[in-house]
C-alpha positions in Angstrom: 5.8 34.1 48.7 5.1 37.1 46.4 3.3 36.0 43.1 5.0 38.3 40.5 3.2 39.6 36.7 5.5 40.1 33.6 3.9 42.4 31.3 5.2 42.2 27.3 4.2 44.8 25.0 5.3 44.0 20.9 4.2 44.6 17.3 3.6 41.8 15.3 3.3 41.9 11.7 0.2 39.7 11.2 -1.7 38.9 14.6 -3.0 35.7 13.2 0.0 34.2 12.6 1.3 35.6 16.0 -1.8 34.5 18.2 -1.3 30.8 16.4 2.7 30.9 17.4 1.4 31.8 21.2 -1.1 29.0 21.4 1.3 26.6 20.2 3.3 27.6 22.9 1.1 27.3 25.7 2.7 24.1 26.7 6.3 25.1 27.2 4.8 28.6 28.9 3.3 26.1 31.5 6.0 24.1 32.1 8.3 27.3 32.5 6.2 28.6 35.0 3.1 30.5 33.8 0.2 29.8 36.1 -1.8 32.6 34.3 -1.9 35.0 31.2 -4.0 37.4 29.1 -3.5 38.8 25.9 -4.7 42.5 24.9 -4.5 44.3 21.6 -3.9 48.2 21.6 -7.3 50.1 21.1 -5.7 52.4 18.2 -3.0 50.1 16.8 -4.4 46.2 16.6 -0.6 45.2 15.4 0.3 46.2 18.8 -0.1 43.1 21.7 0.3 43.6 25.5 0.2 40.0 27.1 0.5 39.1 30.9 1.6 36.2 32.1 1.6 35.4 36.0 4.4 33.3 37.9 5.0 32.0 41.8 7.4 34.4 42.2 9.9 37.0 40.4 12.7 34.5 39.8 10.6 32.4 37.7 9.3 35.4 35.8 12.4 36.7 34.7 14.0 33.4 33.9 11.0 32.8 31.7 11.7 36.6 29.7 15.3 35.6 29.4 14.6 32.2 27.8 16.0 31.4 24.7 13.2 29.3 23.8 11.1 32.6 24.4 13.1 34.5 21.9 13.0 32.2 19.3 9.1 31.7 19.9 9.0 35.7 19.4 11.0 35.9 16.2 8.9 32.9 14.8 5.6 34.5 15.7 6.7 37.9 13.6 7.3 40.3 16.3 8.6 43.2 14.9 11.7 44.8 16.8 12.7 44.4 20.5 9.9 43.4 22.8 9.2 45.8 25.9 9.2 43.6 29.7 8.1 44.9 32.5 7.9 43.0 35.9 5.6 43.4 39.2 5.2 41.9 42.6 1.5 41.3 42.7 0.3 42.9 45.9 -4.0 42.8 45.4 -5.8 41.0 42.9 -10.0 42.1 43.0 -12.9 40.3 40.9 -16.1 42.0 40.7 
């Protein structure tokens, strides 16, 4: 089975508000199949957030991205505009 990563890029009105909402959604992310995650801020624009979520497979990743409760959580977190989602099949991970 090939693992998958979902990438999300979006703009937020207030990072603190967004981060609180993101943290409150942690149990739901795990329940919906997220096995790992990372949060990043654009170096030139701190209102741009990039998040990665790892999943056991692509089917789980796309189901998560299309979940109604995720859309509600993004809206309540102060996401501006439409988030950009993209997916990858995980080929290799290397730690140094």
